[in-house]
C-alpha positions in Angstrom: -3.6 23.4 -30.4 -3.7 26.4 -27.9 -5.8 26.8 -25.6 -6.6 29.9 -23.5 -4.6 29.3 -19.9 -8.5 29.5 -17.8 -9.1 26.1 -20.2 -6.5 24.3 -19.1 -6.8 25.2 -15.7 -10.5 24.6 -15.3 -9.6 21.7 -17.0 -6.8 20.5 -14.3 -9.1 21.8 -11.5 -11.7 19.6 -12.8 -9.6 16.4 -13.0 -9.2 16.8 -9.5 -13.0 16.4 -8.6 -12.8 13.0 -10.0 -10.3 11.4 -8.1 -12.2 8.6 -5.9 -12.9 8.7 -2.7 -12.2 5.5 -0.7 -12.4 4.3 2.8 -9.3 4.0 5.1 -8.5 0.3 5.4 -6.3 0.8 8.4 -9.1 2.6 10.4 -9.9 1.3 13.8 -12.7 2.9 16.2 -12.6 2.5 19.6 -15.7 3.3 21.7 -16.3 5.2 25.2 -19.0 4.0 27.2 -20.2 3.7 30.8 -16.3 5.2 31.3 -15.0 2.2 29.6 -13.1 1.8 26.3 -14.6 -0.7 23.8 -13.1 -2.9 22.7 -10.4 -2.5 25.2 -7.6 -3.6 22.8 -6.7 -3.2 19.2 -4.7 -5.3 17.1 -2.9 -3.4 14.4 -0.2 -4.6 12.1 3.8 -3.4 12.4 5.2 -0.9 11.2 1.8 0.8 9.6 0.6 4.2 10.6 -3.3 4.2 11.1 -6.2 6.1 11.7 -8.2 5.7 15.6 -11.5 6.8 15.8 -12.5 7.8 19.3 -16.5 7.9 20.1 -17.8 8.9 23.3 -20.9 7.8 23.8 -21.0 8.6 27.4 -22.6 12.3 28.3 -19.2 13.6 30.2 -15.9 14.1 28.7 -13.0 11.8 28.7 -9.5 12.0 27.4 -7.6 9.6 25.6 -4.0 9.2 26.7 -1.0 7.7 26.1 2.7 8.0 27.1 3.9 5.0 25.3 1.9 6.2 21.9 2.7 10.0 23.0 -1.3 11.0 22.4 -3.1 13.2 24.7 -6.6 14.9 23.6 -9.7 15.2 24.8 -13.1 13.4 23.6 -15.9 15.7 24.7 -19.2 14.2 25.8 -21.0 12.8 22.6 -18.3 13.9 20.7 -15.2 12.1 18.5 -11.6 12.5 17.4 -9.2 11.2 15.0 -6.0 10.0 16.2 -3.0 8.7 14.1 -0.4 6.4 15.4 2.3 4.2 14.1 4.2 3.1 12.6 5.2 1.1 15.8 7.2 -1.6 15.9 6.3 -5.1 17.9 5.3 -4.5 21.7 2.0 -3.7 23.6 0.7 -0.4 24.1 -1.0 0.8 27.2 -4.2 3.6 26.8 -6.4 5.2 29.3 -9.0 7.8 30.1 -7.2 10.2 31.8 -10.5 11.6 33.6 -11.4 7.7 34.9 -8.7 5.9 34.8 -9.5 3.1 36.9 -12.1 2.1 34.7 -11.0 3.2 31.1 -8.0 1.3 29.7 -7.0 -0.6 27.1 -4.0 -1.7 24.8 -2.6 -1.6 21.4 -0.8 -4.9 20.4 1.7 -5.1 17.6 2.1 -8.6 17.1 
């Protein structure tokens, strides 16, 4: 049976809307509060790409920085950012808040 092209195209587009949306199993959240990261350490699986959500509960900006992870991004006061890291081999990777590096420190641990 021949269908007009716009019907076939419409059905194809409609099928895209039925794709289920699932939460990411590999999401990790860091919260900046009182110029400190909470938690100060996250453990992630080796050889896996993960998504890190950094929420800043402070009123002032902070910068998530990690030469070891090759990441550097400012988080506005009251804002949030999303970073993707990995896949990483076994190791311990430091990160810190560049604006408060004396208190905002942490690690990504890959066992």
